Backbone bond lengths (Angstrom), bond angles and torsions (degrees), N, CA, C in turn:
res aa  C-N    CA-C-N  psi(-1)  N-CA   C-N-CA  omega(-1)  CA-C   N-CA-C  phi
1 X - - - 1.459 - - 1.527 110.16 -
2 X 1.328 115.05 140.03 1.460 121.33 178.39 1.523 109.69 -108.29
3 X 1.323 115.71 152.81 1.453 121.64 -177.47 1.515 110.18 -115.22
4 X 1.319 115.61 162.44 1.462 121.34 176.54 1.523 108.69 -129.85
5 X 1.324 114.54 157.66 1.462 120.99 179.70 1.519 108.60 -138.26
6 X 1.323 115.67 128.28 1.456 121.45 172.56 1.527 107.83 -114.38
7 X 1.325 116.95 124.18 1.462 122.35 -179.52 1.525 108.15 -106.43
8 X 1.320 116.19 120.15 1.463 122.77 176.74 1.528 107.82 -100.06
9 X 1.325 116.58 121.16 1.463 121.76 -176.91 1.520 108.44 -106.35
10 X 1.334 115.93 121.57 1.465 121.90 -173.43 1.530 111.02 -126.57
11 X 1.346 115.29 152.74 1.457 119.97 171.55 1.533 108.27 -89.79
12 X 1.337 118.09 174.38 1.474 119.65 -175.98 1.524 114.31 -58.43
13 X 1.322 118.15 -23.41 1.464 120.35 178.84 1.523 112.39 -86.17
14 X 1.322 117.08 -4.55 1.455 120.74 179.85 1.511 114.26 97.34
15 X 1.329 117.64 -2.10 1.454 121.00 -179.88 1.513 112.07 -80.30
16 X 1.325 118.83 155.19 1.476 121.54 -179.48 1.523 111.70 -71.62
17 X 1.332 116.11 146.12 1.461 122.66 175.42 1.522 107.78 -106.69
18 X 1.311 116.70 117.90 1.456 120.75 179.00 1.524 110.61 -83.09
19 X 1.329 115.23 152.20 1.460 124.38 171.76 1.524 114.03 67.17
20 X 1.337 118.18 14.72 1.459 119.21 171.52 1.523 108.59 -67.90
21 X 1.329 116.74 145.38 1.457 121.50 178.39 1.524 108.65 -97.28
22 X 1.323 116.29 120.81 1.462 122.57 -178.58 1.528 108.13 -107.71
23 X 1.319 116.41 121.76 1.458 122.38 179.49 1.518 108.99 -113.65
24 X 1.334 116.45 127.93 1.459 122.16 179.39 1.517 108.91 -106.05
25 X 1.333 116.09 128.23 1.464 121.96 -178.31 1.525 109.87 -127.34
26 X 1.330 115.98 154.81 1.457 119.77 168.06 1.523 108.04 -67.08
27 X 1.331 116.68 154.47 1.461 120.35 -176.65 1.520 111.74 -59.52
28 X 1.333 117.77 -34.91 1.456 120.35 -178.58 1.512 114.07 -92.48
29 X 1.351 118.01 10.17 1.455 121.68 -178.10 1.509 111.63 107.27
30 X 1.300 116.89 151.18 1.460 122.30 -179.21 1.512 110.78 110.72
31 X 1.333 116.86 112.18 1.449 120.93 -177.00 1.522 110.96 -71.73
32 X 1.320 116.23 135.11 1.462 122.33 176.00 1.522 110.47 -93.35
33 X 1.326 116.61 -42.48 1.456 119.83 -178.97 1.511 111.00 -177.44
34 X 1.329 114.85 173.34 1.462 122.12 178.62 1.516 109.24 -136.32
35 X 1.315 114.82 153.70 1.463 119.43 176.45 1.519 108.85 -153.45
36 X 1.323 115.95 144.86 1.460 121.36 172.41 1.524 108.31 -85.62
37 X 1.325 117.00 133.07 1.464 120.77 179.45 1.526 109.07 -70.93
38 X 1.299 117.29 119.52 1.462 124.22 177.06 1.520 107.91 -98.02
39 X 1.337 115.95 114.53 1.467 121.89 -173.96 1.534 109.35 52.79
40 X 1.329 115.44 43.72 1.452 120.82 175.56 1.514 115.02 76.10
41 X 1.343 118.71 18.35 1.461 119.64 -176.93 1.527 110.84 -138.33
42 X 1.321 115.77 132.68 1.465 122.02 175.53 1.525 107.97 -130.52
43 X 1.329 117.07 141.20 1.460 121.22 -175.81 1.528 110.85 -125.76
44 X 1.327 114.77 144.24 1.462 123.29 173.93 1.530 107.31 -131.35
45 X 1.312 117.06 135.99 1.464 120.28 -178.73 1.523 110.33 -133.69
46 X 1.323 116.03 171.13 1.464 121.55 179.29 1.502 113.75 68.31
47 X 1.339 117.48 31.00 1.460 122.00 -176.06 1.526 111.03 -93.88
48 X 1.318 115.34 147.16 1.458 120.59 173.35 1.527 108.16 -76.09
49 X 1.330 119.05 130.48 1.473 119.69 177.61 1.523 111.22 -55.06
50 X 1.323 116.04 140.79 1.460 120.26 -179.32 1.512 111.22 157.22
51 X 1.330 115.93 -163.80 1.465 121.84 -177.20 1.520 110.92 -95.65
52 X 1.329 115.59 136.58 1.458 122.64 -179.36 1.524 109.62 -136.84
53 X 1.325 115.18 166.45 1.464 122.16 172.33 1.520 108.38 -123.32
54 X 1.323 115.80 135.12 1.461 122.00 179.09 1.529 108.28 -113.65
55 X 1.338 116.34 128.16 1.464 121.47 174.55 1.517 108.85 -116.11
56 X 1.326 116.58 132.89 1.462 121.65 179.85 1.518 108.70 -124.26
57 X 1.333 116.60 126.13 1.459 122.18 177.01 1.523 109.30 -125.85
58 X 1.309 115.42 143.96 1.463 120.80 177.27 1.513 108.72 -155.84
59 X 1.316 116.45 142.30 1.455 121.25 -177.98 1.523 110.44 -59.39
60 X 1.346 115.89 127.10 1.454 120.99 178.52 1.510 114.28 92.19
61 X 1.350 117.50 -0.09 1.464 120.97 -177.83 1.527 110.96 -127.18
62 X 1.331 115.54 155.83 1.455 121.61 176.17 1.529 108.59 -74.50
63 X 1.322 116.41 132.12 1.459 121.38 178.13 1.526 110.21 -63.24
64 X 1.327 116.07 136.63 1.461 121.66 179.49 1.522 109.88 -119.00
65 X 1.336 115.40 142.52 1.466 122.27 174.00 1.521 108.28 -128.75
66 X 1.320 116.35 132.38 1.462 120.75 178.16 1.520 109.79 -136.63
67 X 1.322 115.24 146.44 1.460 121.34 173.76 1.521 109.10 -90.70
68 X 1.325 115.80 147.97 1.459 120.19 179.54 1.522 108.78 -146.86
69 X 1.316 115.73 140.54 1.466 121.51 175.30 1.520 108.26 -106.10
70 X 1.330 116.24 123.06 1.456 121.24 -178.83 1.519 110.20 -99.42
71 X 1.335 115.23 132.26 1.458 119.68 171.87 1.525 108.00 -109.45
72 X 1.311 116.41 -179.82 1.465 120.01 -174.28 1.523 112.55 -65.00
73 X 1.334 117.59 -20.77 1.460 120.25 -177.56 1.527 112.45 -81.60
74 X 1.321 117.15 -14.86 1.463 119.74 -177.93 1.516 111.52 90.47
75 X 1.324 115.70 162.61 1.465 122.00 -174.78 1.520 109.56 -138.35
76 X 1.344 115.56 143.92 1.463 122.03 169.29 1.522 106.80 -109.33
77 X 1.311 116.47 120.71 1.466 122.38 -177.38 1.522 108.97 -113.80
78 X 1.315 116.00 124.41 1.469 120.95 177.74 1.520 109.25 -103.46
79 X 1.334 116.53 126.43 1.460 122.10 -179.71 1.524 109.09 -123.42
80 X 1.307 116.18 125.38 1.466 121.83 178.24 1.516 109.44 -102.29
81 X 1.319 116.18 124.80 1.464 121.43 178.80 1.517 110.26 -93.13
82 X 1.322 115.14 139.28 1.466 121.20 176.67 1.523 109.78 -94.67
83 X 1.321 115.84 137.86 1.462 119.93 179.17 1.521 110.06 -67.57
84 X 1.334 115.75 145.27 1.452 120.03 175.72 1.521 110.27 -64.98
85 X 1.342 118.13 151.19 1.465 120.27 177.14 1.523 111.26 -59.75
86 X 1.334 115.45 158.64 1.471 120.52 177.06 1.516 109.56 -55.13
87 X 1.333 114.76 139.96 1.456 120.45 -178.85 1.506 113.02 90.85
88 X 1.352 115.87 -5.62 1.463 119.30 177.82 1.522 109.01 -130.99
89 X 1.311 115.64 38.61 1.460 120.69 -173.32 1.513 113.54 -74.81
90 X 1.323 118.09 -10.90 1.458 119.26 -179.98 1.513 109.30 -108.06
91 X 1.317 115.10 129.99 1.461 120.20 178.42 1.504 112.67 90.08
92 X 1.331 115.98 155.47 1.447 121.55 179.36 1.522 110.41 -91.47
93 X 1.332 115.51 159.25 1.450 121.73 179.45 1.523 108.96 -110.99
94 X 1.338 116.82 149.72 1.449 119.70 177.85 1.506 110.91 103.70
95 X 1.362 117.51 -166.48 1.458 119.95 -179.86 1.515 111.14 -56.22
96 X 1.314 118.59 133.88 1.466 120.45 -176.62 1.519 111.43 -69.13
97 X 1.321 115.66 154.63 1.459 120.62 179.53 1.517 110.17 -81.16
98 X 1.322 115.52 142.62 1.454 121.33 173.50 1.531 109.49 -66.77
99 X 1.338 119.26 139.37 1.468 119.43 173.42 1.528 110.55 -55.53
100 X 1.307 116.07 144.54 1.461 120.77 -175.65 1.528 110.16 -66.31
101 X 1.320 115.99 134.77 1.463 123.52 177.46 1.521 107.94 -103.62
102 X 1.335 117.07 132.48 1.463 121.69 -177.76 1.528 110.86 -56.57
103 X 1.340 118.27 147.26 1.477 121.24 -174.63 1.520 114.62 -54.07
104 X 1.345 118.65 -43.56 1.461 119.63 -178.78 1.515 111.02 -64.22
105 X 1.331 117.00 -43.28 1.463 120.43 177.58 1.521 110.89 -65.54
106 X 1.350 117.55 -34.79 1.465 121.37 176.55 1.521 110.51 -58.66
107 X 1.345 116.41 -46.77 1.463 120.35 -177.77 1.528 111.24 -63.75
108 X 1.333 115.98 -41.79 1.462 119.51 178.66 1.524 111.44 -65.34
109 X 1.334 116.39 -41.80 1.463 120.31 179.22 1.526 110.74 -65.16
110 X 1.335 117.12 -39.38 1.464 120.52 178.54 1.526 110.73 -64.28
111 X 1.340 116.74 -38.17 1.461 120.65 177.86 1.529 110.63 -65.11
112 X 1.331 116.39 -42.15 1.466 120.14 177.95 1.526 110.82 -64.28
113 X 1.328 116.79 -42.32 1.459 120.43 179.52 1.526 110.93 -62.00
114 X 1.328 116.12 -41.92 1.465 119.95 179.14 1.526 110.87 -59.60
115 X 1.325 116.94 -42.79 1.469 120.78 179.15 1.529 110.87 -65.80
116 X 1.326 116.94 -40.95 1.462 120.29 179.74 1.520 110.79 -64.73
117 X 1.329 116.95 -41.97 1.465 120.34 179.86 1.528 111.27 -67.84
118 X 1.331 116.78 -26.13 1.463 121.19 177.99 1.526 111.84 -84.06
119 X 1.338 117.43 0.74 1.458 120.62 -179.27 1.513 113.65 75.50
120 X 1.334 116.92 28.30 1.462 121.65 -178.51 1.532 110.10 -123.69
121 X 1.340 117.03 70.24 1.471 119.15 -176.62 1.522 113.11 -61.03
122 X 1.337 118.48 -30.21 1.467 119.93 179.31 1.527 110.87 -61.49
123 X 1.346 116.40 -35.36 1.466 120.29 179.23 1.523 112.18 -74.37
124 X 1.320 116.26 -17.58 1.470 120.12 -179.17 1.518 112.42 -83.41
125 X 1.325 116.98 -20.25 1.466 119.24 -169.74 1.525 113.28 -62.85
126 X 1.335 117.85 -49.14 1.461 119.33 -175.60 1.528 112.73 -63.54
127 X 1.366 119.50 -51.88 1.471 117.40 178.31 1.525 112.65 -62.01
128 X 1.317 116.28 -31.50 1.461 119.18 179.42 1.522 110.81 -68.99
129 X 1.328 117.15 -42.69 1.463 119.99 177.57 1.525 111.13 -62.56
130 X 1.342 116.87 -39.76 1.461 119.88 178.28 1.522 110.82 -65.61
131 X 1.325 116.76 -42.23 1.467 119.97 177.62 1.520 110.92 -62.43
132 X 1.329 116.79 -38.79 1.460 120.63 -179.61 1.530 111.27 -66.86
133 X 1.345 116.63 -37.53 1.477 119.19 176.61 1.522 110.87 -63.29
134 X 1.338 116.40 -35.51 1.460 120.15 -179.56 1.531 112.19 -77.35
135 X 1.338 116.96 -34.39 1.469 119.83 -173.45 1.525 110.51 -142.93
136 X 1.342 117.99 66.75 1.468 119.88 -177.60 1.521 113.88 -66.42
137 X 1.333 116.52 -20.20 1.452 119.81 -178.25 1.513 113.66 -101.26
138 X 1.340 117.32 12.38 1.459 118.32 179.64 1.522 110.17 -89.44
139 X 1.340 118.42 133.04 1.464 120.11 -175.28 1.524 113.34 -63.51
140 X 1.332 117.38 -35.65 1.468 118.36 -177.86 1.521 111.53 -68.53
141 X 1.312 117.62 -39.36 1.460 120.35 178.72 1.533 109.78 -63.80
142 X 1.327 116.86 -41.40 1.461 119.74 176.85 1.534 111.22 -65.58
143 X 1.322 116.71 -38.93 1.465 120.03 176.56 1.531 110.63 -59.49
144 X 1.338 116.65 -46.72 1.460 120.43 -179.93 1.522 111.28 -62.85
145 X 1.335 116.64 -38.71 1.460 119.33 178.19 1.538 110.10 -63.17
146 X 1.318 116.05 -34.88 1.455 119.52 175.25 1.518 112.19 -64.75
147 X 1.345 116.05 -41.45 1.463 119.70 177.52 1.528 109.95 -62.76
148 X 1.338 116.13 -44.65 1.472 120.09 178.12 1.532 110.09 -59.05
149 X 1.325 117.64 -44.96 1.464 121.12 -179.30 1.520 111.07 -61.87
150 X 1.344 116.83 -39.98 1.459 119.23 179.36 1.523 111.35 -66.76
151 X 1.339 117.05 -35.85 1.473 120.20 179.79 1.524 111.73 -70.67
152 X 1.331 117.11 -20.32 1.466 120.76 176.73 1.535 110.83 -102.18
153 X 1.343 115.67 15.57 1.474 123.22 176.44 1.526 113.73 63.36
154 X 1.317 116.87 24.60 1.462 121.47 172.77 1.523 107.40 -96.60
155 X 1.319 116.84 77.00 1.460 120.59 -174.13 1.529 113.25 -69.38
156 X 1.361 119.75 -38.69 1.470 117.48 173.99 1.525 111.89 -59.55
157 X 1.347 117.12 -40.29 1.457 120.24 177.60 1.514 111.63 -64.88
158 X 1.340 116.86 -40.10 1.464 120.57 178.98 1.523 110.46 -60.57
159 X 1.328 116.97 -47.62 1.465 119.47 -179.97 1.529 111.22 -62.38
160 X 1.334 116.62 -37.04 1.460 120.07 179.67 1.527 110.86 -61.99
161 X 1.334 117.77 -47.45 1.460 120.63 -179.12 1.526 111.58 -66.93
162 X 1.336 117.41 -39.37 1.465 119.00 178.19 1.528 111.18 -66.56
163 X 1.334 116.61 -36.79 1.464 119.27 175.43 1.529 110.43 -62.99
164 X 1.329 116.84 -40.79 1.464 119.41 176.69 1.519 111.08 -60.89
165 X 1.328 116.57 -42.53 1.463 120.48 -178.01 1.524 110.91 -59.69
166 X 1.333 117.48 -44.63 1.461 118.33 -177.64 1.528 111.87 -80.03
167 X 1.341 117.70 -18.71 1.469 118.12 173.84 1.526 110.07 -71.81
168 X 1.343 116.39 -30.70 1.469 120.89 177.67 1.523 110.34 -80.46
169 X 1.334 115.83 -40.82 1.470 122.00 -174.94 1.531 107.41 -133.49
170 X 1.345 117.56 84.73 1.468 120.97 -169.17 1.521 115.15 -59.60
171 X 1.340 118.21 -22.25 1.463 120.19 -177.31 1.530 111.99 -103.19
172 X 1.314 116.05 33.61 1.459 122.61 -179.09 1.534 107.84 -90.05
173 X 1.326 117.06 108.21 1.460 121.68 -171.06 1.528 112.41 -67.15
174 X 1.327 118.21 -43.63 1.473 120.50 -172.85 1.531 112.94 -56.88
175 X 1.343 120.32 -52.11 1.465 117.95 178.43 1.524 113.34 -67.70
176 X 1.324 117.69 -28.92 1.464 119.14 174.96 1.522 110.29 -61.66
177 X 1.340 116.66 -43.78 1.465 120.28 178.70 1.523 111.60 -69.25
178 X 1.325 116.35 -38.23 1.465 118.78 179.45 1.527 111.01 -65.10
179 X 1.324 116.88 -39.68 1.465 119.64 176.47 1.525 110.68 -63.46
180 X 1.336 116.05 -44.16 1.459 119.17 177.70 1.512 112.07 -60.52
181 X 1.335 116.19 -43.57 1.458 120.55 -179.23 1.529 111.29 -64.70
182 X 1.338 116.64 -42.57 1.466 120.32 -179.80 1.523 110.35 -61.28
183 X 1.321 116.70 -39.76 1.463 119.49 -178.52 1.523 111.77 -73.02
184 X 1.331 116.60 -33.07 1.465 119.13 175.15 1.522 110.64 -66.15
185 X 1.334 116.97 -41.06 1.461 120.96 178.87 1.533 111.72 -62.93
186 X 1.331 116.00 -29.69 1.464 121.06 -178.76 1.532 111.93 -95.79
187 X 1.331 116.22 15.00 1.467 121.83 178.83 1.524 111.23 58.57
188 X 1.330 115.52 47.05 1.470 122.11 177.01 1.535 109.05 -124.51
189 X 1.344 117.65 56.82 1.465 119.34 -172.66 1.523 114.06 -63.24
190 X 1.338 117.38 -34.72 1.469 118.69 -179.67 1.522 111.24 -64.12
191 X 1.341 116.96 -34.34 1.463 119.95 178.20 1.522 111.30 -74.38
192 X 1.330 116.85 -26.13 1.463 120.23 -179.89 1.525 112.14 -72.59
193 X 1.315 117.52 -32.19 1.472 121.48 -171.53 1.528 113.68 -56.33
194 X 1.349 120.88 -46.25 1.472 118.67 -179.18 1.534 112.98 -60.23
195 X 1.326 117.52 -37.36 1.467 119.85 179.37 1.531 110.66 -69.56
196 X 1.312 116.33 -39.00 1.460 119.12 179.15 1.522 111.37 -69.71
197 X 1.330 117.01 -35.80 1.466 119.78 174.21 1.526 110.88 -60.06
198 X 1.315 116.64 -42.31 1.463 120.47 178.83 1.521 110.84 -64.53
199 X 1.333 116.76 -39.57 1.465 120.27 178.60 1.528 110.90 -63.87
200 X 1.327 117.03 -39.84 1.465 120.77 178.33 1.528 110.73 -65.82
201 X 1.319 117.26 -38.65 1.470 120.47 178.39 1.527 110.94 -62.27
202 X 1.339 116.36 -40.53 1.457 120.26 -178.47 1.524 111.17 -75.06
203 X 1.337 116.82 -39.87 1.464 121.53 -174.41 1.526 109.35 -130.03
204 X 1.345 117.90 70.49 1.467 120.55 -173.59 1.517 113.91 -65.60
205 X 1.339 118.17 -21.26 1.459 120.23 -179.60 1.524 112.43 -99.68
206 X 1.331 117.66 9.25 1.460 120.98 174.74 1.522 109.73 -86.11
207 X 1.332 117.51 135.68 1.467 119.43 -176.11 1.524 112.56 -78.28
208 X 1.330 118.42 -30.39 1.467 120.62 -174.06 1.535 113.29 -61.36
209 X 1.351 119.93 -45.02 1.473 117.96 178.95 1.525 113.04 -60.11
210 X 1.334 116.37 -37.89 1.473 119.43 -179.94 1.531 110.89 -69.13
211 X 1.344 117.20 -38.28 1.462 120.18 179.06 1.517 110.80 -63.69
212 X 1.326 116.96 -44.30 1.459 120.20 -179.66 1.521 111.00 -69.06
213 X 1.334 116.91 -34.89 1.462 119.71 176.94 1.528 110.47 -65.01
214 X 1.328 117.05 -37.45 1.469 119.89 176.92 1.518 110.47 -59.61
215 X 1.327 117.02 -41.89 1.468 120.90 178.84 1.522 111.05 -65.10
216 X 1.339 116.75 -43.42 1.460 120.49 -178.67 1.525 111.38 -64.04
217 X 1.327 116.53 -42.68 1.465 120.00 -178.84 1.525 111.49 -70.76
218 X 1.332 116.61 -39.57 1.461 119.55 178.20 1.524 110.89 -62.70
219 X 1.327 116.98 -37.30 1.462 120.96 179.25 1.519 111.94 -64.79
220 X 1.343 116.12 -22.67 1.462 120.95 178.66 1.528 111.56 -101.73
221 X 1.337 116.18 13.81 1.470 123.16 176.35 1.527 111.99 64.87
222 X 1.316 117.53 25.05 1.472 121.64 175.02 1.527 107.36 -95.67
223 X 1.339 115.51 71.45 1.454 120.93 -165.93 1.525 113.41 -71.25
224 X 1.321 118.33 -36.34 1.465 119.46 179.64 1.532 110.67 -59.21
225 X 1.329 116.21 -48.79 1.457 120.26 -179.44 1.523 110.97 -69.20
226 X 1.338 117.03 -35.08 1.466 120.07 178.50 1.522 110.49 -62.55
227 X 1.326 117.15 -41.17 1.468 120.73 178.58 1.527 110.70 -63.31
228 X 1.316 117.09 -42.17 1.468 120.43 178.68 1.528 110.89 -61.76
229 X 1.326 116.53 -43.49 1.461 119.67 -179.04 1.534 111.23 -68.34
230 X 1.323 117.16 -39.32 1.463 120.06 178.30 1.527 110.85 -64.98
231 X 1.327 116.61 -42.87 1.465 119.59 177.82 1.527 111.36 -62.78
232 X 1.322 116.29 -37.85 1.459 119.95 178.87 1.531 110.50 -67.04
233 X 1.325 117.10 -40.44 1.463 120.45 178.00 1.523 110.69 -61.26
234 X 1.333 117.43 -42.80 1.460 121.24 179.85 1.525 111.53 -68.36
235 X 1.328 115.96 -36.35 1.463 119.71 177.23 1.530 111.13 -62.65
236 X 1.322 115.69 -41.43 1.467 120.28 -176.53 1.525 112.43 -81.41
237 X 1.322 115.95 -38.72 1.464 118.78 -172.71 1.507 115.37 -97.95
238 X 1.341 117.92 -14.99 1.460 122.15 -177.45 1.538 109.97 52.05
239 X 1.330 118.13 -127.96 1.463 120.92 -175.78 1.521 112.55 -65.74
240 X 1.344 118.15 -26.28 1.467 120.46 179.43 1.522 111.49 -65.48
241 X 1.326 116.91 -25.03 1.471 121.42 -176.91 1.519 112.04 -99.02
242 X 1.344 117.12 15.63 1.471 119.75 -175.36 1.521 112.72 -58.72
243 X 1.329 117.75 -27.23 1.459 120.40 -179.56 1.513 114.06 -62.40
244 X 1.336 117.65 -14.89 1.461 120.03 179.49 1.529 111.29 -82.68
245 X 1.324 118.03 -11.95 1.467 120.54 -175.00 1.536 113.34 -63.00
246 X 1.343 120.91 -40.53 1.470 118.13 174.89 1.528 112.86 -62.42
247 X 1.342 117.19 -35.07 1.468 120.64 176.46 1.525 109.33 -64.05
248 X 1.326 116.17 -44.12 1.462 121.02 177.74 1.522 110.59 -61.19
249 X 1.337 116.52 -42.94 1.468 119.78 -178.89 1.522 111.36 -62.23
250 X 1.325 117.44 -42.52 1.467 120.17 179.76 1.525 111.10 -63.42
251 X 1.332 116.54 -40.69 1.465 119.64 178.58 1.525 111.03 -66.25
252 X 1.333 116.91 -37.93 1.467 120.63 178.46 1.524 111.00 -65.08
253 X 1.336 116.62 -41.24 1.467 120.32 177.63 1.525 110.14 -62.09
254 X 1.330 116.64 -42.89 1.464 120.28 179.57 1.524 111.60 -62.43
255 X 1.330 116.75 -28.17 1.466 121.05 178.49 1.522 112.35 -90.39
256 X 1.346 116.98 0.01 1.455 120.44 177.63 1.510 114.90 87.16
257 X 1.322 117.29 9.07 1.470 120.72 -178.89 1.526 108.95 -95.78
258 X 1.331 115.33 70.06 1.461 121.63 -175.61 1.529 111.66 -65.09
259 X 1.311 118.10 -38.71 1.459 121.54 -175.87 1.532 111.21 -62.34
260 X 1.321 116.14 -46.88 1.464 117.42 -179.21 1.534 110.57 -69.16
261 X 1.332 117.01 -35.06 1.461 120.23 177.98 1.526 110.70 -59.27
262 X 1.332 117.15 -41.74 1.463 121.15 178.01 1.519 110.54 -62.73
263 X 1.330 116.74 -43.48 1.469 120.58 179.66 1.523 111.16 -62.41
264 X 1.331 116.37 -43.41 1.470 121.05 179.69 1.526 110.66 -61.50
265 X 1.329 117.22 -44.84 1.465 120.72 -178.55 1.527 111.47 -68.84
266 X 1.320 117.47 -38.12 1.466 119.76 177.29 1.521 110.67 -60.94
267 X 1.321 115.81 -43.89 1.467 120.05 178.91 1.525 110.60 -63.52
268 X 1.315 116.41 -42.72 1.464 121.16 -179.30 1.530 111.48 -63.54
269 X 1.316 117.00 -44.01 1.464 121.45 -175.09 1.528 112.51 -74.36
270 X 1.311 118.00 -17.90 1.469 119.09 174.82 1.525 110.99 -60.74
271 X 1.326 115.70 -37.27 1.468 120.31 -179.44 1.517 112.67 -95.25
272 X 1.343 117.58 -19.89 1.473 121.52 -177.15 1.521 110.40 -132.12
273 X 1.337 116.27 65.16 1.470 119.61 -175.43 1.519 114.13 -67.10
274 X 1.330 118.05 -13.78 1.462 120.62 -177.89 1.527 113.50 -87.02
275 X 1.333 118.07 -0.68 1.461 120.28 179.67 1.528 108.64 -79.53
276 X 1.325 116.13 94.21 1.464 120.90 -174.50 1.526 112.55 -66.78
277 X 1.348 117.05 -33.11 1.469 119.75 179.98 1.526 110.33 -65.49
278 X 1.335 116.61 -42.98 1.464 120.19 178.32 1.520 110.74 -66.40
279 X 1.335 116.93 -36.80 1.464 119.66 178.55 1.521 110.80 -65.55
280 X 1.339 116.98 -40.76 1.467 119.58 177.93 1.527 110.86 -63.45
281 X 1.329 116.58 -39.40 1.468 119.66 178.14 1.522 110.55 -62.07
282 X 1.337 115.65 -44.05 1.465 119.87 179.96 1.528 110.60 -63.99
283 X 1.325 116.85 -43.53 1.479 120.09 -179.94 1.529 110.68 -61.44
284 X 1.338 116.87 -40.58 1.456 119.11 -179.47 1.526 111.45 -67.13
285 X 1.323 117.38 -33.11 1.465 119.94 178.98 1.529 111.23 -73.26
286 X 1.312 116.70 -31.18 1.465 120.58 179.24 1.529 112.39 -79.47
287 X 1.322 116.76 -20.10 1.469 119.58 -175.53 1.520 110.46 -63.82
288 X 1.344 116.80 147.15 1.487 119.55 178.37 1.520 110.78 -60.39
């Protein structure tokens, strides 16, 4: 079954806002498509039921982001934009909007993304190549090519495409995080930090950049700052950021705060009892 989403864009008085740009993303990142609101309405169809994020930008209004869960029956989502304060009437506020991708390239990119999410990178190659021929300078297409390269273990190629994406669109969070993650996986935490700092600047209330920054700082023995970043990730992400708790525990142990480390690990293992590494850490801290 496929789902549909209709986004109604309204001003504070309830009237429709024309020409707002509506961007639909997967909950964990990755653009699905874009549409201009026509008489305050934008529609997306043929979607897999699940969790998504909707971002709406319009000149003179504060950018809004909302999460939405789509079921097979479809959803109508109403988003009200707040006007920018006086003196800031030009331009939108908040995360910047992705440049518009032509409809044909959007469909090809969505097909490639679907294959990548299904763990079938070979099926993603053809639609991705076609999308790239149509829009070689679009940041999202380059980002997707980076994801494809990483899934085929071409890490130099992945970094190249992600670098291209942020050179075109410097405030693009997804490739910034992917670059940071790739460098952390390759034990290059110092190189990851500048990209993660940029991601935090663009999306200061997102938990993922803070969680990854905690890992990068802890790897460089900067435990005080790592603890602050881990706590911030947990504050913002709540249960979604639980994976940062072992990183926080290790930093706390390094700082001599064994008691809090035990509490953090106990809380973490209540929901993830199968994490044997975390259990071993907890057992070692409890040992005489």
